[in-house]
Biopython code that builds the backbone (N, CA, C, O; Angstrom):
import numpy as np
from Bio.PDB.StructureBuilder import StructureBuilder

atoms = [
    (1, "MET", "N", (-83.110, 164.616, -167.956)),
    (1, "MET", "CA", (-81.977, 164.370, -168.835)),
    (1, "MET", "C", (-81.516, 162.923, -168.649)),
    (1, "MET", "O", (-81.231, 162.509, -167.525)),
    (2, "PRO", "N", (-81.438, 162.146, -169.739)),
    (2, "PRO", "CA", (-81.012, 160.745, -169.598)),
    (2, "PRO", "C", (-79.532, 160.656, -169.219)),
    (2, "PRO", "O", (-78.696, 161.444, -169.663)),
    (3, "VAL", "N", (-79.255, 159.682, -168.395)),
    (3, "VAL", "CA", (-77.884, 159.466, -167.943)),
    (3, "VAL", "C", (-77.281, 158.324, -168.751)),
    (3, "VAL", "O", (-77.892, 157.264, -168.887)),
    (4, "LEU", "N", (-76.105, 158.538, -169.276)),
    (4, "LEU", "CA", (-75.404, 157.529, -170.061)),
    (4, "LEU", "C", (-74.696, 156.567, -169.106)),
    (4, "LEU", "O", (-73.961, 157.017, -168.228)),
    (5, "PRO", "N", (-74.898, 155.253, -169.255)),
    (5, "PRO", "CA", (-74.202, 154.299, -168.379)),
    (5, "PRO", "C", (-72.687, 154.436, -168.510)),
    (5, "PRO", "O", (-72.167, 154.792, -169.567)),
    (6, "GLY", "N", (-72.003, 154.149, -167.426)),
    (6, "GLY", "CA", (-70.552, 154.302, -167.397)),
    (6, "GLY", "C", (-69.835, 153.476, -168.442)),
    (6, "GLY", "O", (-68.872, 153.939, -169.053)),
    (7, "GLY", "N", (-70.303, 152.242, -168.654)),
    (7, "GLY", "CA", (-69.667, 151.388, -169.648)),
    (7, "GLY", "C", (-69.783, 151.948, -171.056)),
    (7, "GLY", "O", (-68.832, 151.898, -171.835)),
    (8, "VAL", "N", (-70.951, 152.478, -171.373)),
    (8, "VAL", "CA", (-71.168, 153.066, -172.698)),
    (8, "VAL", "C", (-70.326, 154.327, -172.852)),
    (8, "VAL", "O", (-69.705, 154.537, -173.893)),
    (9, "LEU", "N", (-70.304, 155.157, -171.830)),
    (9, "LEU", "CA", (-69.495, 156.368, -171.863)),
    (9, "LEU", "C", (-68.015, 156.029, -172.031)),
    (9, "LEU", "O", (-67.301, 156.683, -172.791)),
    (10, "GLY", "N", (-67.566, 155.004, -171.317)),
    (10, "GLY", "CA", (-66.174, 154.576, -171.437)),
    (10, "GLY", "C", (-65.840, 154.096, -172.838)),
    (10, "GLY", "O", (-64.769, 154.403, -173.361)),
    (11, "LEU", "N", (-66.753, 153.339, -173.454)),
    (11, "LEU", "CA", (-66.511, 152.872, -174.824)),
    (11, "LEU", "C", (-66.483, 154.028, -175.814)),
    (11, "LEU", "O", (-65.668, 154.043, -176.736)),
    (12, "VAL", "N", (-67.369, 154.991, -175.625)),
    (12, "VAL", "CA", (-67.382, 156.155, -176.509)),
    (12, "VAL", "C", (-66.076, 156.938, -176.358)),
    (12, "VAL", "O", (-65.478, 157.349, -177.352)),
    (13, "LEU", "N", (-65.639, 157.141, -175.117)),
    (13, "LEU", "CA", (-64.376, 157.857, -174.896)),
    (13, "LEU", "C", (-63.188, 157.096, -175.483)),
    (13, "LEU", "O", (-62.297, 157.695, -176.083)),
    (14, "LEU", "N", (-63.180, 155.766, -175.306)),
    (14, "LEU", "CA", (-62.106, 154.960, -175.873)),
    (14, "LEU", "C", (-62.100, 155.068, -177.388)),
    (14, "LEU", "O", (-61.041, 155.198, -178.002)),
    (15, "PHE", "N", (-63.278, 155.016, -177.990)),
    (15, "PHE", "CA", (-63.383, 155.145, -179.441)),
    (15, "PHE", "C", (-62.827, 156.493, -179.908)),
    (15, "PHE", "O", (-62.061, 156.555, -180.869)),
    (16, "LEU", "N", (-63.216, 157.565, -179.223)),
    (16, "LEU", "CA", (-62.751, 158.892, -179.612)),
    (16, "LEU", "C", (-61.238, 159.035, -179.454)),
    (16, "LEU", "O", (-60.569, 159.622, -180.305)),
    (17, "VAL", "N", (-60.712, 158.500, -178.368)),
    (17, "VAL", "CA", (-59.263, 158.583, -178.132)),
    (17, "VAL", "C", (-58.507, 157.774, -179.188)),
    (17, "VAL", "O", (-57.453, 158.199, -179.662)),
    (18, "LEU", "N", (-59.048, 156.605, -179.557)),
    (18, "LEU", "CA", (-58.396, 155.796, -180.592)),
    (18, "LEU", "C", (-58.483, 156.489, -181.951)),
    (18, "LEU", "O", (-57.517, 156.474, -182.714)),
    (19, "GLN", "N", (-59.623, 157.093, -182.259)),
    (19, "GLN", "CA", (-59.775, 157.788, -183.536)),
    (19, "GLN", "C", (-58.856, 159.007, -183.629)),
    (19, "GLN", "O", (-58.356, 159.333, -184.705)),
    (20, "ALA", "N", (-58.640, 159.673, -182.504)),
    (20, "ALA", "CA", (-57.755, 160.830, -182.479)),
    (20, "ALA", "C", (-56.280, 160.419, -182.466)),
    (20, "ALA", "O", (-55.390, 161.265, -182.552)),
    (21, "LYS", "N", (-56.036, 159.117, -182.358)),
    (21, "LYS", "CA", (-54.682, 158.549, -182.320)),
    (21, "LYS", "C", (-53.862, 159.057, -181.138)),
    (21, "LYS", "O", (-52.641, 159.189, -181.221)),
    (22, "TRP", "N", (-54.567, 159.342, -180.023)),
    (22, "TRP", "CA", (-53.887, 159.715, -178.794)),
    (22, "TRP", "C", (-53.434, 158.480, -178.027)),
    (22, "TRP", "O", (-52.566, 158.563, -177.159)),
    (23, "LEU", "N", (-54.021, 157.344, -178.349)),
    (23, "LEU", "CA", (-53.717, 156.077, -177.691)),
    (23, "LEU", "C", (-53.410, 155.045, -178.769)),
    (23, "LEU", "O", (-54.226, 154.833, -179.665)),
    (24, "PRO", "N", (-52.247, 154.401, -178.696)),
    (24, "PRO", "CA", (-51.925, 153.386, -179.710)),
    (24, "PRO", "C", (-52.878, 152.188, -179.613)),
    (24, "PRO", "O", (-53.215, 151.745, -178.515)),
    (25, "VAL", "N", (-53.300, 151.678, -180.745)),
    (25, "VAL", "CA", (-54.203, 150.531, -180.783)),
    (25, "VAL", "C", (-53.547, 149.323, -180.127)),
    (25, "VAL", "O", (-54.232, 148.498, -179.522)),
    (26, "SER", "N", (-52.234, 149.213, -180.241)),
    (26, "SER", "CA", (-51.535, 148.053, -179.672)),
    (26, "SER", "C", (-51.719, 147.977, -178.158)),
    (26, "SER", "O", (-51.687, 146.883, -177.593)),
    (27, "TRP", "N", (-51.908, 149.108, -177.494)),
    (27, "TRP", "CA", (-52.120, 149.106, -176.047)),
    (27, "TRP", "C", (-53.460, 148.470, -175.702)),
    (27, "TRP", "O", (-53.577, 147.785, -174.686)),
    (28, "VAL", "N", (-54.449, 148.685, -176.518)),
    (28, "VAL", "CA", (-55.794, 148.177, -176.258)),
    (28, "VAL", "C", (-55.939, 146.756, -176.793)),
    (28, "VAL", "O", (-56.706, 145.957, -176.256)),
    (29, "GLU", "N", (-55.206, 146.454, -177.840)),
    (29, "GLU", "CA", (-55.347, 145.174, -178.530)),
    (29, "GLU", "C", (-55.057, 143.982, -177.628)),
    (29, "GLU", "O", (-55.820, 143.016, -177.627)),
    (30, "GLN", "N", (-53.990, 144.026, -176.877)),
    (30, "GLN", "CA", (-53.621, 142.901, -176.024)),
    (30, "GLN", "C", (-54.684, 142.659, -174.950)),
    (30, "GLN", "O", (-55.061, 141.514, -174.698)),
    (31, "GLY", "N", (-55.165, 143.722, -174.322)),
    (31, "GLY", "CA", (-56.202, 143.580, -173.304)),
    (31, "GLY", "C", (-57.508, 143.068, -173.877)),
    (31, "GLY", "O", (-58.186, 142.248, -173.258)),
    (32, "SER", "N", (-57.861, 143.549, -175.056)),
    (32, "SER", "CA", (-59.114, 143.087, -175.666)),
    (32, "SER", "C", (-59.022, 141.623, -176.072)),
    (32, "SER", "O", (-60.004, 140.890, -175.957)),
    (33, "ARG", "N", (-57.877, 141.194, -176.537)),
    (33, "ARG", "CA", (-57.710, 139.762, -176.870)),
    (33, "ARG", "C", (-57.874, 138.900, -175.610)),
    (33, "ARG", "O", (-58.501, 137.842, -175.654)),
    (34, "TRP", "N", (-57.310, 139.359, -174.500)),
    (34, "TRP", "CA", (-57.439, 138.594, -173.251)),
    (34, "TRP", "C", (-58.900, 138.524, -172.819)),
    (34, "TRP", "O", (-59.388, 137.455, -172.453)),
    (35, "LEU", "N", (-59.611, 139.671, -172.862)),
    (35, "LEU", "CA", (-61.019, 139.680, -172.459)),
    (35, "LEU", "C", (-61.853, 138.751, -173.330)),
    (35, "LEU", "O", (-62.720, 138.039, -172.822)),
    (36, "LEU", "N", (-61.603, 138.751, -174.620)),
    (36, "LEU", "CA", (-62.352, 137.862, -175.505)),
    (36, "LEU", "C", (-62.017, 136.392, -175.231)),
    (36, "LEU", "O", (-62.893, 135.530, -175.300)),
    (37, "ALA", "N", (-60.757, 136.113, -174.924)),
    (37, "ALA", "CA", (-60.360, 134.732, -174.648)),
    (37, "ALA", "C", (-60.980, 134.216, -173.353)),
    (37, "ALA", "O", (-61.279, 133.027, -173.244)),
    (38, "GLU", "N", (-61.176, 135.096, -172.371)),
    (38, "GLU", "CA", (-61.718, 134.702, -171.076)),
    (38, "GLU", "C", (-63.199, 135.038, -170.920)),
    (38, "GLU", "O", (-63.697, 135.111, -169.797)),
    (39, "MET", "N", (-63.893, 135.239, -172.005)),
    (39, "MET", "CA", (-65.291, 135.665, -171.979)),
    (39, "MET", "C", (-66.168, 134.717, -171.161)),
    (39, "MET", "O", (-67.101, 135.168, -170.497)),
    (40, "LEU", "N", (-65.892, 133.444, -171.195)),
    (40, "LEU", "CA", (-66.711, 132.467, -170.483)),
    (40, "LEU", "C", (-66.770, 132.746, -168.989)),
    (40, "LEU", "O", (-67.800, 132.511, -168.356)),
    (41, "LEU", "N", (-65.679, 133.243, -168.419)),
    (41, "LEU", "CA", (-65.657, 133.540, -166.985)),
    (41, "LEU", "C", (-66.696, 134.577, -166.586)),
    (41, "LEU", "O", (-67.179, 134.571, -165.453)),
    (42, "PHE", "N", (-67.042, 135.463, -167.508)),
    (42, "PHE", "CA", (-68.003, 136.516, -167.193)),
    (42, "PHE", "C", (-69.436, 135.994, -167.133)),
    (42, "PHE", "O", (-70.324, 136.690, -166.640)),
    (43, "PHE", "N", (-69.674, 134.776, -167.628)),
    (43, "PHE", "CA", (-71.019, 134.218, -167.616)),
    (43, "PHE", "C", (-71.272, 133.314, -166.411)),
    (43, "PHE", "O", (-72.401, 132.866, -166.215)),
    (44, "ILE", "N", (-70.269, 133.039, -165.615)),
    (44, "ILE", "CA", (-70.441, 132.167, -164.447)),
    (44, "ILE", "C", (-71.462, 132.733, -163.469)),
    (44, "ILE", "O", (-72.280, 131.956, -162.976)),
    (45, "PRO", "N", (-71.480, 134.029, -163.147)),
    (45, "PRO", "CA", (-72.515, 134.539, -162.239)),
    (45, "PRO", "C", (-73.925, 134.314, -162.770)),
    (45, "PRO", "O", (-74.839, 134.071, -161.982)),
    (46, "ALA", "N", (-74.124, 134.387, -164.068)),
    (46, "ALA", "CA", (-75.447, 134.139, -164.646)),
    (46, "ALA", "C", (-75.857, 132.685, -164.450)),
    (46, "ALA", "O", (-77.025, 132.403, -164.181)),
    (47, "VAL", "N", (-74.930, 131.778, -164.579)),
    (47, "VAL", "CA", (-75.240, 130.357, -164.378)),
    (47, "VAL", "C", (-75.580, 130.090, -162.922)),
    (47, "VAL", "O", (-76.486, 129.306, -162.639)),
    (48, "VAL", "N", (-74.882, 130.717, -162.001)),
    (48, "VAL", "CA", (-75.184, 130.556, -160.572)),
    (48, "VAL", "C", (-76.588, 131.084, -160.277)),
    (48, "VAL", "O", (-77.312, 130.487, -159.481)),
    (49, "ALA", "N", (-76.977, 132.175, -160.895)),
    (49, "ALA", "CA", (-78.324, 132.726, -160.698)),
    (49, "ALA", "C", (-79.388, 131.755, -161.187)),
    (49, "ALA", "O", (-80.448, 131.634, -160.573)),
    (50, "VAL", "N", (-79.119, 131.072, -162.274)),
    (50, "VAL", "CA", (-80.074, 130.087, -162.796)),
    (50, "VAL", "C", (-80.290, 128.978, -161.777)),
    (50, "VAL", "O", (-81.420, 128.535, -161.569)),
    (51, "VAL", "N", (-79.237, 128.537, -161.154)),
    (51, "VAL", "CA", (-79.341, 127.462, -160.157)),
    (51, "VAL", "C", (-80.129, 127.934, -158.934)),
    (51, "VAL", "O", (-80.862, 127.148, -158.333)),
    (52, "GLN", "N", (-79.990, 129.188, -158.566)),
    (52, "GLN", "CA", (-80.662, 129.706, -157.377)),
    (52, "GLN", "C", (-82.157, 129.930, -157.582)),
    (52, "GLN", "O", (-82.918, 129.865, -156.616)),
    (53, "PHE", "N", (-82.596, 130.188, -158.801)),
    (53, "PHE", "CA", (-83.997, 130.525, -159.063)),
    (53, "PHE", "C", (-84.679, 129.457, -159.917)),
    (53, "PHE", "O", (-85.255, 129.765, -160.961)),
    (54, "THR", "N", (-84.611, 128.217, -159.476)),
    (54, "THR", "CA", (-85.199, 127.134, -160.254)),
    (54, "THR", "C", (-86.716, 127.252, -160.373)),
    (54, "THR", "O", (-87.274, 126.900, -161.412)),
    (55, "ALA", "N", (-87.394, 127.735, -159.339)),
    (55, "ALA", "CA", (-88.864, 127.863, -159.400)),
    (55, "ALA", "C", (-89.269, 128.840, -160.501)),
    (55, "ALA", "O", (-90.237, 128.599, -161.221)),
    (56, "LEU", "N", (-88.544, 129.921, -160.630)),
    (56, "LEU", "CA", (-88.835, 130.893, -161.680)),
    (56, "LEU", "C", (-88.691, 130.260, -163.057)),
    (56, "LEU", "O", (-89.499, 130.512, -163.950)),
    (57, "PHE", "N", (-87.668, 129.443, -163.225)),
    (57, "PHE", "CA", (-87.450, 128.810, -164.519)),
    (57, "PHE", "C", (-88.448, 127.688, -164.793)),
    (57, "PHE", "O", (-88.741, 127.387, -165.950)),
    (58, "GLU", "N", (-88.965, 127.077, -163.745)),
    (58, "GLU", "CA", (-90.005, 126.072, -163.946)),
    (58, "GLU", "C", (-91.285, 126.722, -164.446)),
    (58, "GLU", "O", (-91.993, 126.134, -165.264)),
    (59, "GLN", "N", (-91.597, 127.926, -163.971)),
    (59, "GLN", "CA", (-92.819, 128.626, -164.372)),
    (59, "GLN", "C", (-92.681, 129.322, -165.727)),
    (59, "GLN", "O", (-93.593, 129.257, -166.551)),
    (60, "ASN", "N", (-91.568, 129.975, -165.958)),
    (60, "ASN", "CA", (-91.408, 130.815, -167.150)),
    (60, "ASN", "C", (-90.242, 130.390, -168.031)),
    (60, "ASN", "O", (-89.721, 131.203, -168.795)),
    (61, "GLY", "N", (-89.833, 129.156, -167.941)),
    (61, "GLY", "CA", (-88.646, 128.689, -168.650)),
    (61, "GLY", "C", (-88.693, 128.868, -170.151)),
    (61, "GLY", "O", (-87.711, 129.291, -170.761)),
    (62, "ILE", "N", (-89.835, 128.545, -170.754)),
    (62, "ILE", "CA", (-89.935, 128.627, -172.216)),
    (62, "ILE", "C", (-89.849, 130.083, -172.676)),
    (62, "ILE", "O", (-89.168, 130.391, -173.655)),
    (63, "ARG", "N", (-90.539, 130.972, -171.967)),
    (63, "ARG", "CA", (-90.475, 132.390, -172.342)),
    (63, "ARG", "C", (-89.059, 132.948, -172.154)),
    (63, "ARG", "O", (-88.567, 133.707, -172.990)),
    (64, "ILE", "N", (-88.427, 132.573, -171.072)),
    (64, "ILE", "CA", (-87.065, 133.046, -170.816)),
    (64, "ILE", "C", (-86.116, 132.535, -171.895)),
    (64, "ILE", "O", (-85.271, 133.280, -172.391)),
    (65, "MET", "N", (-86.259, 131.267, -172.253)),
    (65, "MET", "CA", (-85.398, 130.693, -173.293)),
    (65, "MET", "C", (-85.643, 131.379, -174.641)),
    (65, "MET", "O", (-84.702, 131.615, -175.398)),
    (66, "ALA", "N", (-86.909, 131.697, -174.939)),
    (66, "ALA", "CA", (-87.210, 132.387, -176.200)),
    (66, "ALA", "C", (-86.547, 133.757, -176.233)),
    (66, "ALA", "O", (-85.989, 134.155, -177.256)),
    (67, "VAL", "N", (-86.607, 134.478, -175.117)),
    (67, "VAL", "CA", (-85.971, 135.797, -175.052)),
    (67, "VAL", "C", (-84.461, 135.662, -175.206)),
    (67, "VAL", "O", (-83.833, 136.455, -175.907)),
    (68, "ILE", "N", (-83.879, 134.663, -174.552)),
    (68, "ILE", "CA", (-82.431, 134.456, -174.638)),
    (68, "ILE", "C", (-82.015, 134.136, -176.065)),
    (68, "ILE", "O", (-81.049, 134.703, -176.575)),
    (69, "VAL", "N", (-82.740, 133.231, -176.710)),
    (69, "VAL", "CA", (-82.390, 132.836, -178.077)),
    (69, "VAL", "C", (-82.555, 134.017, -179.037)),
    (69, "VAL", "O", (-81.671, 134.276, -179.855)),
    (70, "LEU", "N", (-83.670, 134.728, -178.945)),
    (70, "LEU", "CA", (-83.898, 135.859, -179.847)),
    (70, "LEU", "C", (-82.896, 136.992, -179.616)),
    (70, "LEU", "O", (-82.384, 137.575, -180.571)),
    (71, "SER", "N", (-82.618, 137.300, -178.352)),
    (71, "SER", "CA", (-81.664, 138.379, -178.091)),
    (71, "SER", "C", (-80.254, 137.978, -178.517)),
    (71, "SER", "O", (-79.498, 138.813, -179.012)),
    (72, "THR", "N", (-79.896, 136.715, -178.330)),
    (72, "THR", "CA", (-78.584, 136.239, -178.787)),
    (72, "THR", "C", (-78.483, 136.341, -180.305)),
    (72, "THR", "O", (-77.455, 136.762, -180.835)),
    (73, "ALA", "N", (-79.546, 135.956, -181.001)),
    (73, "ALA", "CA", (-79.544, 136.056, -182.462)),
    (73, "ALA", "C", (-79.419, 137.513, -182.908)),
    (73, "ALA", "O", (-78.700, 137.810, -183.863)),
    (74, "CYS", "N", (-80.111, 138.415, -182.225)),
    (74, "CYS", "CA", (-80.016, 139.846, -182.566)),
    (74, "CYS", "C", (-78.602, 140.369, -182.340)),
    (74, "CYS", "O", (-78.072, 141.107, -183.171)),
    (75, "VAL", "N", (-77.997, 139.994, -181.232)),
    (75, "VAL", "CA", (-76.629, 140.444, -180.944)),
    (75, "VAL", "C", (-75.657, 139.872, -181.969)),
    (75, "VAL", "O", (-74.778, 140.584, -182.455)),
    (76, "MET", "N", (-75.809, 138.597, -182.298)),
    (76, "MET", "CA", (-74.916, 137.982, -183.284)),
    (76, "MET", "C", (-75.064, 138.640, -184.650)),
    (76, "MET", "O", (-74.069, 138.889, -185.330)),
    (77, "LEU", "N", (-76.299, 138.922, -185.055)),
    (77, "LEU", "CA", (-76.539, 139.557, -186.348)),
    (77, "LEU", "C", (-75.975, 140.971, -186.385)),
    (77, "LEU", "O", (-75.314, 141.352, -187.351)),
    (78, "SER", "N", (-76.233, 141.746, -185.344)),
    (78, "SER", "CA", (-75.721, 143.120, -185.333)),
    (78, "SER", "C", (-74.194, 143.131, -185.262)),
    (78, "SER", "O", (-73.553, 143.978, -185.884)),
    (79, "THR", "N", (-73.613, 142.207, -184.517)),
    (79, "THR", "CA", (-72.151, 142.120, -184.451)),
    (79, "THR", "C", (-71.576, 141.760, -185.815)),
    (79, "THR", "O", (-70.576, 142.335, -186.244)),
    (80, "ALA", "N", (-72.206, 140.815, -186.490)),
    (80, "ALA", "CA", (-71.737, 140.425, -187.826)),
    (80, "ALA", "C", (-71.817, 141.598, -188.791)),
    (80, "ALA", "O", (-70.898, 141.803, -189.585)),
    (81, "LEU", "N", (-72.891, 142.367, -188.740)),
    (81, "LEU", "CA", (-73.034, 143.518, -189.632)),
    (81, "LEU", "C", (-71.976, 144.585, -189.343)),
    (81, "LEU", "O", (-71.402, 145.161, -190.267)),
    (82, "VAL", "N", (-71.723, 144.845, -188.064)),
    (82, "VAL", "CA", (-70.711, 145.848, -187.703)),
    (82, "VAL", "C", (-69.320, 145.384, -188.123)),
    (82, "VAL", "O", (-68.545, 146.172, -188.665)),
    (83, "VAL", "N", (-68.996, 144.117, -187.878)),
    (83, "VAL", "CA", (-67.682, 143.593, -188.265)),
    (83, "VAL", "C", (-67.528, 143.653, -189.784)),
    (83, "VAL", "O", (-66.463, 144.013, -190.285)),
    (84, "ASP", "N", (-68.578, 143.304, -190.512)),
    (84, "ASP", "CA", (-68.527, 143.366, -191.964)),
    (84, "ASP", "C", (-68.282, 144.789, -192.451)),
    (84, "ASP", "O", (-67.459, 145.011, -193.339)),
    (85, "ARG", "N", (-68.998, 145.756, -191.870)),
    (85, "ARG", "CA", (-68.808, 147.157, -192.246)),
    (85, "ARG", "C", (-67.391, 147.638, -191.927)),
    (85, "ARG", "O", (-66.768, 148.333, -192.729)),
    (86, "CYS", "N", (-66.893, 147.263, -190.754)),
    (86, "CYS", "CA", (-65.529, 147.671, -190.377)),
    (86, "CYS", "C", (-64.499, 147.056, -191.312)),
    (86, "CYS", "O", (-63.540, 147.718, -191.710)),
    (87, "TYR", "N", (-64.696, 145.790, -191.663)),
    (87, "TYR", "CA", (-63.773, 145.124, -192.573)),
    (87, "TYR", "C", (-63.783, 145.817, -193.930)),
    (87, "TYR", "O", (-62.727, 146.063, -194.511)),
    (88, "ARG", "N", (-64.974, 146.133, -194.436)),
    (88, "ARG", "CA", (-65.074, 146.813, -195.732)),
    (88, "ARG", "C", (-64.413, 148.196, -195.678)),
    (88, "ARG", "O", (-63.736, 148.600, -196.624)),
    (89, "LEU", "N", (-64.611, 148.914, -194.575)),
    (89, "LEU", "CA", (-64.002, 150.229, -194.427)),
    (89, "LEU", "C", (-62.481, 150.125, -194.398)),
    (89, "LEU", "O", (-61.795, 150.908, -195.055)),
    (90, "LEU", "N", (-61.951, 149.172, -193.648)),
    (90, "LEU", "CA", (-60.496, 149.000, -193.590)),
    (90, "LEU", "C", (-59.937, 148.605, -194.953)),
    (90, "LEU", "O", (-58.884, 149.090, -195.367)),
    (91, "ARG", "N", (-60.651, 147.721, -195.644)),
    (91, "ARG", "CA", (-60.204, 147.295, -196.972)),
    (91, "ARG", "C", (-60.234, 148.478, -197.942)),
    (91, "ARG", "O", (-59.313, 148.647, -198.741)),
    (92, "PHE", "N", (-61.285, 149.295, -197.876)),
    (92, "PHE", "CA", (-61.393, 150.475, -198.731)),
    (92, "PHE", "C", (-60.249, 151.447, -198.456)),
    (92, "PHE", "O", (-59.628, 151.967, -199.383)),
    (93, "ARG", "N", (-59.977, 151.685, -197.178)),
    (93, "ARG", "CA", (-58.879, 152.602, -196.831)),
    (93, "ARG", "C", (-57.535, 152.073, -197.318)),
    (93, "ARG", "O", (-56.697, 152.830, -197.808)),
    (94, "HIS", "N", (-57.341, 150.764, -197.175)),
    (94, "HIS", "CA", (-56.087, 150.149, -197.607)),
    (94, "HIS", "C", (-55.929, 150.276, -199.123)),
    (94, "HIS", "O", (-54.856, 150.637, -199.606)),
    (95, "LEU", "N", (-56.990, 149.983, -199.870)),
    (95, "LEU", "CA", (-56.921, 150.080, -201.326)),
    (95, "LEU", "C", (-56.726, 151.528, -201.773)),
    (95, "LEU", "O", (-55.987, 151.789, -202.722)),
    (96, "ARG", "N", (-57.386, 152.468, -201.095)),
    (96, "ARG", "CA", (-57.233, 153.876, -201.439)),
    (96, "ARG", "C", (-55.792, 154.329, -201.178)),
    (96, "ARG", "O", (-55.224, 155.077, -201.974)),
    (97, "ALA", "N", (-55.206, 153.884, -200.075)),
    (97, "ALA", "CA", (-53.819, 154.240, -199.761)),
    (97, "ALA", "C", (-52.871, 153.657, -200.808)),
    (97, "ALA", "O", (-51.906, 154.307, -201.211)),
    (98, "LYS", "N", (-53.151, 152.431, -201.244)),
    (98, "LYS", "CA", (-52.313, 151.802, -202.275)),
    (98, "LYS", "C", (-52.410, 152.591, -203.590)),
    (98, "LYS", "O", (-51.402, 152.817, -204.260)),
    (99, "ARG", "N", (-53.648, 153.011, -203.954)),
    (99, "ARG", "CA", (-53.831, 153.775, -205.189)),
    (99, "ARG", "C", (-53.105, 155.117, -205.101)),
    (99, "ARG", "O", (-52.457, 155.539, -206.059)),
    (100, "GLU", "N", (-53.213, 155.784, -203.959)),
    (100, "GLU", "CA", (-52.540, 157.073, -203.787)),
    (100, "GLU", "C", (-51.028, 156.893, -203.820)),
    (100, "GLU", "O", (-50.305, 157.729, -204.361)),
    (101, "GLU", "N", (-50.561, 155.797, -203.240)),
    (101, "GLU", "CA", (-49.130, 155.516, -203.241)),
    (101, "GLU", "C", (-48.651, 155.261, -204.662)),
    (101, "GLU", "O", (-47.582, 155.727, -205.058)),
    (102, "GLY", "N", (-49.447, 154.516, -205.429)),
    (102, "GLY", "CA", (-49.094, 154.250, -206.829)),
    (102, "GLY", "C", (-49.137, 155.512, -207.667)),
    (102, "GLY", "O", (-48.316, 155.684, -208.568)),
    (103, "ALA", "N", (-50.082, 156.396, -207.385)),
    (103, "ALA", "CA", (-50.190, 157.644, -208.127)),
    (103, "ALA", "C", (-48.989, 158.536, -207.833)),
    (103, "ALA", "O", (-48.516, 159.250, -208.718)),
    (104, "LEU", "N", (-48.498, 158.503, -206.613)),
    (104, "LEU", "CA", (-47.336, 159.316, -206.272)),
    (104, "LEU", "C", (-46.082, 158.798, -206.964)),
    (104, "LEU", "O", (-45.211, 159.581, -207.345)),
    (105, "CYS", "N", (-45.989, 157.482, -207.126)),
    (105, "CYS", "CA", (-44.825, 156.889, -207.773)),
    (105, "CYS", "C", (-44.796, 157.228, -209.261)),
    (105, "CYS", "O", (-43.719, 157.314, -209.852)),
    (106, "LEU", "N", (-45.959, 157.422, -209.870)),
    (106, "LEU", "CA", (-46.017, 157.704, -211.303)),
    (106, "LEU", "C", (-45.628, 159.146, -211.628)),
    (106, "LEU", "O", (-45.270, 159.441, -212.768)),
    (107, "ARG", "N", (-45.688, 160.018, -210.679)),
    (107, "ARG", "CA", (-45.391, 161.437, -210.929)),
    (107, "ARG", "C", (-43.937, 161.686, -211.053)),
    (107, "ARG", "O", (-43.521, 162.825, -211.264)),
]
sb = StructureBuilder()
sb.init_structure("model")
sb.init_model(0)
sb.init_chain("A")
sb.init_seg("    ")
for serial, (resi, resn, name, xyz) in enumerate(atoms, 1):
    if name == "N":
        sb.init_residue(resn, " ", resi, " ")
    sb.init_atom(name, np.array(xyz, "f"), 0.0, 1.0, " ", f" {name:<3s}", serial, name[0])
structure = sb.get_structure()
């Protein structure tokens, strides 16, 4: 039986709790803004690892860089698609609520 990583499980649980409206979005919003603002700090250990393993990068540097560039492009593309879908969904819900509100006013 495959084991779900803790981070993924936590995100799924957070998503479900937010969808069920058991947790206000405002509680998560401030923390997520801080994490996004300080994202660079999370990459410092990776930079230190690069400095420690220079021989590895001398031998396989081009392949490693290709993997980094391609994986970054994949993450950026998938993130853009998800953000676009979420934006469209929110806009659709907002417009539908406005139409329903207008329909109620006409009755």
